[in-house]
C-alpha positions as CSV (number, residue, x, y, z in Angstrom):
1,X,18.3,4.6,16.7
2,X,21.9,3.4,17.3
3,X,23.7,1.7,14.5
4,X,24.2,-1.9,16.5
5,X,27.8,-2.6,17.1
6,X,28.0,-6.4,18.0
7,X,25.9,-8.1,15.4
8,X,24.3,-11.7,15.6
9,X,24.5,-13.2,12.0
10,X,21.8,-16.1,11.4
11,X,22.0,-18.3,8.6
12,X,19.0,-19.9,7.4
13,X,20.0,-23.2,5.7
14,X,17.6,-24.6,3.8
15,X,13.9,-23.5,4.6
16,X,10.8,-25.0,3.4
17,X,10.4,-23.5,-0.2
18,X,10.3,-25.0,-3.7
19,X,14.0,-24.0,-4.0
20,X,15.8,-27.6,-4.3
21,X,15.5,-27.8,-7.8
22,X,16.6,-23.9,-8.5
23,X,20.0,-24.4,-6.8
24,X,22.4,-27.1,-6.6
25,X,23.2,-25.4,-3.0
26,X,20.3,-26.2,-0.9
27,X,21.1,-28.7,1.3
28,X,18.3,-31.6,1.5
29,X,19.8,-34.8,3.3
30,X,20.6,-34.5,7.3
31,X,23.9,-34.7,6.2
32,X,24.1,-32.0,3.8
33,X,22.2,-29.7,6.2
34,X,24.6,-30.4,9.0
35,X,27.7,-29.5,6.7
36,X,26.0,-26.6,5.8
37,X,25.5,-25.7,9.2
38,X,29.4,-26.1,9.9
39,X,30.4,-24.3,6.7
40,X,28.0,-21.2,7.9
41,X,29.6,-21.1,11.3
42,X,33.0,-21.1,10.3
43,X,32.1,-18.3,7.9
44,X,30.9,-16.2,11.1
45,X,27.3,-17.2,11.7
46,X,26.5,-17.2,15.4
47,X,23.2,-19.1,14.8
48,X,21.8,-21.4,12.6
49,X,18.3,-21.9,11.7
50,X,17.3,-25.3,10.5
51,X,14.5,-26.9,8.7
52,X,14.5,-30.4,7.4
53,X,13.4,-32.3,4.1
54,X,12.8,-35.5,2.9
55,X,15.9,-37.2,1.7
56,X,14.8,-38.7,-1.2
57,X,12.2,-35.9,-2.5
58,X,13.5,-32.4,-0.9
59,X,9.9,-32.1,0.3
60,X,9.6,-29.9,3.3
61,X,9.3,-32.3,6.6
62,X,8.7,-32.2,10.3
63,X,9.9,-35.4,11.2
64,X,11.8,-35.5,14.7
65,X,14.2,-38.1,13.4
66,X,15.5,-35.8,10.5
67,X,15.8,-33.3,13.2
68,X,17.9,-35.4,15.5
69,X,20.2,-36.5,13.0
70,X,20.8,-33.0,11.8
71,X,21.2,-31.9,15.3
72,X,23.5,-34.7,16.3
73,X,25.7,-34.6,13.4
74,X,26.4,-31.1,14.1
75,X,27.0,-31.5,17.7
76,X,29.4,-34.3,16.7
77,X,31.7,-32.0,15.0
78,X,32.2,-29.8,18.1
79,X,31.0,-26.8,16.2
80,X,30.1,-24.2,18.5
81,X,27.1,-22.5,17.1
82,X,23.7,-21.7,18.5
83,X,20.9,-24.1,17.3
84,X,17.8,-22.4,16.0
85,X,14.9,-24.9,15.1
86,X,11.7,-24.2,13.0
87,X,8.6,-25.1,14.8
88,X,6.5,-23.6,12.1
89,X,6.0,-26.4,10.2
90,X,2.6,-27.9,10.4
91,X,0.4,-24.6,9.4
92,X,0.1,-24.9,6.0
93,X,-3.8,-25.0,5.1
94,X,-4.5,-24.7,1.1
95,X,-8.3,-24.3,0.5
96,X,-10.6,-24.5,-2.8
97,X,-11.4,-21.3,-3.5
98,X,-15.2,-22.3,-4.5
99,X,-15.4,-24.6,-1.8
100,X,-13.3,-23.2,1.0
101,X,-14.1,-26.1,3.5
102,X,-12.3,-28.5,1.3
103,X,-8.6,-29.2,1.8
104,X,-6.2,-29.5,-1.2
105,X,-2.9,-31.1,-1.4
106,X,0.1,-29.2,0.1
107,X,-2.3,-28.7,3.3
108,X,-0.2,-29.8,6.6
109,X,-2.4,-28.3,9.1
110,X,-1.9,-29.4,13.0
111,X,-2.3,-28.3,16.3
112,X,0.2,-25.4,18.2
113,X,1.6,-28.9,20.3
114,X,1.8,-31.0,17.6
115,X,4.3,-28.6,15.9
116,X,6.6,-29.1,18.8
117,X,7.7,-32.8,19.4
118,X,11.3,-32.1,17.9
119,X,11.7,-29.0,20.2
120,X,10.4,-31.2,23.2
121,X,12.9,-34.1,22.4
122,X,16.0,-31.8,21.2
123,X,15.9,-28.9,23.6
124,X,17.4,-26.8,21.1
125,X,18.6,-23.4,22.5
126,X,15.9,-21.5,20.3
127,X,12.9,-22.5,18.6
128,X,10.4,-20.4,16.4
129,X,6.8,-19.2,16.8
130,X,5.3,-17.8,13.8
131,X,3.0,-15.0,15.4
132,X,0.0,-15.2,13.4
133,X,-1.9,-16.3,10.3
134,X,-1.4,-15.0,6.8
135,X,-2.1,-15.1,3.5
136,X,0.7,-16.8,2.0
137,X,1.8,-15.8,-1.7
138,X,-1.0,-16.0,-4.4
139,X,-3.5,-18.4,-4.9
140,X,-5.3,-20.1,-1.6
141,X,-2.5,-21.2,0.8
142,X,-2.7,-19.6,4.2
143,X,-0.7,-20.3,6.8
144,X,-2.7,-20.8,10.0
145,X,-1.5,-19.6,13.4
146,X,-4.2,-18.5,15.5
147,X,-4.4,-16.8,19.0
148,X,-5.2,-20.1,20.8
149,X,-2.7,-22.0,19.3
150,X,0.1,-19.4,20.0
151,X,-0.9,-19.3,23.5
152,X,-0.6,-23.1,23.9
153,X,2.4,-23.1,21.8
154,X,4.2,-20.2,23.6
155,X,3.4,-21.9,27.1
156,X,4.7,-25.2,26.2
157,X,8.0,-23.5,25.1
158,X,8.3,-21.7,28.1
159,X,8.2,-24.7,30.0
160,X,10.7,-26.2,28.2
161,X,12.9,-23.8,28.7
162,X,13.7,-22.8,24.8
163,X,13.9,-19.2,23.8
164,X,11.5,-18.5,21.2
165,X,12.4,-16.3,18.1
166,X,9.2,-14.6,17.5
167,X,8.7,-14.6,13.9
168,X,6.7,-11.6,12.6
169,X,5.0,-11.2,9.2
170,X,3.2,-8.0,10.0
171,X,2.5,-5.3,12.3
172,X,-0.5,-7.1,13.7
173,X,1.6,-10.2,14.8
174,X,3.7,-7.9,16.4
175,X,0.8,-6.6,18.3
176,X,-0.3,-10.2,19.3
177,X,3.5,-11.1,20.4
178,X,3.2,-8.0,22.8
179,X,0.2,-9.4,24.2
180,X,1.9,-12.7,25.1
181,X,4.5,-11.0,26.9
182,X,1.8,-9.1,28.8
183,X,0.3,-12.3,29.7
184,X,3.4,-13.9,31.1
185,X,3.7,-16.3,28.1
186,X,7.2,-15.0,27.1
187,X,10.3,-14.5,29.3
188,X,12.8,-11.6,28.8
189,X,14.7,-10.8,26.9
190,X,12.2,-11.2,24.1
191,X,13.9,-12.3,20.9
192,X,12.0,-10.9,17.4
193,X,12.5,-11.8,13.9
194,X,11.2,-9.1,11.8
195,X,9.9,-11.1,8.1
196,X,9.9,-8.8,5.1
197,X,8.9,-9.3,1.8
198,X,7.0,-12.5,2.3
199,X,3.9,-11.8,0.2
200,X,1.4,-10.7,1.9
201,X,3.0,-9.7,5.0
202,X,5.1,-6.8,5.5
203,X,6.9,-5.1,2.4
204,X,10.4,-4.9,2.3
205,X,10.0,-1.3,2.8
206,X,12.7,0.6,5.5
207,X,9.9,2.9,6.4
208,X,7.9,-0.3,7.7
209,X,10.7,-1.9,9.1
210,X,11.5,1.6,11.3
211,X,7.6,1.5,12.4
212,X,8.0,-2.1,13.4
213,X,11.0,-1.5,15.2
214,X,9.7,1.5,17.1
215,X,6.7,-1.1,18.0
216,X,9.1,-3.5,19.8
217,X,9.5,-3.9,23.7
218,X,12.0,-2.3,25.5
219,X,15.1,-4.6,25.9
220,X,13.8,-7.0,23.0
221,X,16.6,-8.5,20.7
222,X,15.7,-8.7,17.3
223,X,16.9,-9.1,13.7
224,X,15.5,-8.8,10.4
225,X,15.5,-10.3,7.0
226,X,14.3,-9.6,3.3
227,X,13.9,-11.8,0.5
228,X,16.0,-12.2,-2.7
229,X,18.0,-9.2,-3.8
230,X,17.0,-7.5,-1.0
231,X,18.9,-9.8,1.5
232,X,22.2,-8.1,1.6
233,X,20.7,-4.3,1.7
234,X,18.7,-5.7,4.6
235,X,21.8,-6.9,6.4
236,X,22.8,-3.1,6.2
237,X,19.3,-1.9,7.0
238,X,18.7,-4.0,9.9
239,X,22.1,-3.0,11.6
240,X,21.6,0.9,11.0
241,X,18.5,0.3,12.9
242,X,20.1,-1.3,15.9
243,X,19.0,-5.2,14.7
244,X,20.7,-8.2,14.4
245,X,20.7,-10.3,10.5
246,X,19.6,-13.2,8.8
247,X,20.8,-14.4,5.4
248,X,20.8,-17.6,3.8
249,X,19.7,-20.2,0.9
250,X,15.9,-20.2,3.0
251,X,15.7,-16.7,1.6
252,X,18.1,-15.8,-1.4
253,X,19.8,-18.3,-3.8
254,X,22.0,-15.6,-5.3
255,X,25.6,-13.6,-4.8
256,X,24.7,-11.8,-7.7
257,X,22.9,-12.0,-11.1
258,X,23.5,-15.3,-12.3
259,X,25.7,-16.5,-9.5
260,X,24.5,-19.3,-7.2
261,X,25.7,-18.8,-3.4
262,X,26.5,-21.1,-0.7
263,X,25.3,-20.8,2.8
264,X,28.9,-20.0,3.4
265,X,29.3,-17.3,0.9
266,X,26.1,-15.3,1.8
267,X,27.4,-15.0,5.7
268,X,30.9,-14.2,4.6
269,X,29.2,-11.3,2.7
270,X,26.9,-10.5,5.5
271,X,30.5,-10.4,7.4
272,X,31.9,-8.0,5.2
273,X,29.1,-5.5,5.3
274,X,28.9,-5.6,8.8
275,X,32.6,-4.9,9.1
276,X,32.3,-2.1,6.8
277,X,29.8,-0.6,8.8
278,X,32.3,-0.2,11.5
279,X,30.3,-2.8,13.6
280,X,31.7,-6.5,14.5
281,X,30.7,-10.3,14.4
282,X,29.2,-11.8,17.4
283,X,30.3,-14.8,18.6
284,X,28.1,-17.7,19.6
285,X,28.9,-17.2,23.3
286,X,28.3,-13.2,22.8
287,X,25.1,-14.1,21.0
288,X,24.1,-16.8,23.8
289,X,24.6,-13.9,26.2
290,X,22.5,-11.1,24.5
291,X,19.6,-13.9,23.5
292,X,19.6,-14.9,27.5
293,X,20.4,-18.6,26.3
294,X,21.9,-21.3,28.4
295,X,25.9,-21.6,28.1
296,X,27.0,-23.6,25.9
297,X,27.9,-27.3,27.5
């Protein structure tokens, strides 16, 4: 597969993980998240992937008011960047392993439609669709996204005219995403994010990534990322296999051993890797064209 010559860089700004206390650079408030988005765009990111957090605690949130404030703050700056809002919140189930029908603290499990109110209100360029359930890390934490939930969510996203980014954590999820396409619940071009190294999904292994790329439907646009120290090697790995890339504090907190990064610095590093491979960094307008998005208004 040819090296990707025109690379879309996505910056995942903050995520929902327990990272706030581990780096002073993880944005928490809507003002901080929006400022980090502008910083990332200035460094070369064509797309920003946005979660929100409770401003007082840093805990993950799916409050539509917080999403609205972030998006409005970004747009008020006039920054040209593609907005990608997560729609993955609301799938967390923590069970008691001795009494599996009992839910434990940390559970936030709602229907597929109830994961979309901020998408319905704000109509971002892109929203995510997590394409299957997963044992999420050690312990008894599950991410739940059933076929029925996915069909319902995909149909609603399609009705809204928002482009879903299909989050793929393992090969079976990619298989089901192709089923959604066959059923007419996804429109071309399909956009995939191949998520590597999340326990216990697909490992950050180049052979596994190649196999997943080989499974993609014809004409798909795709990116891939890996966690922690594998983030920057995965920039090169994705480009070499013909894909786009994702970096950001959602997935990695460091520039190097002991050196905490900002989102802008991670994007700058991804730009250097991209250009060192002889490729160029796509602009937001070029990203919109490649991903089949509405032109900027």
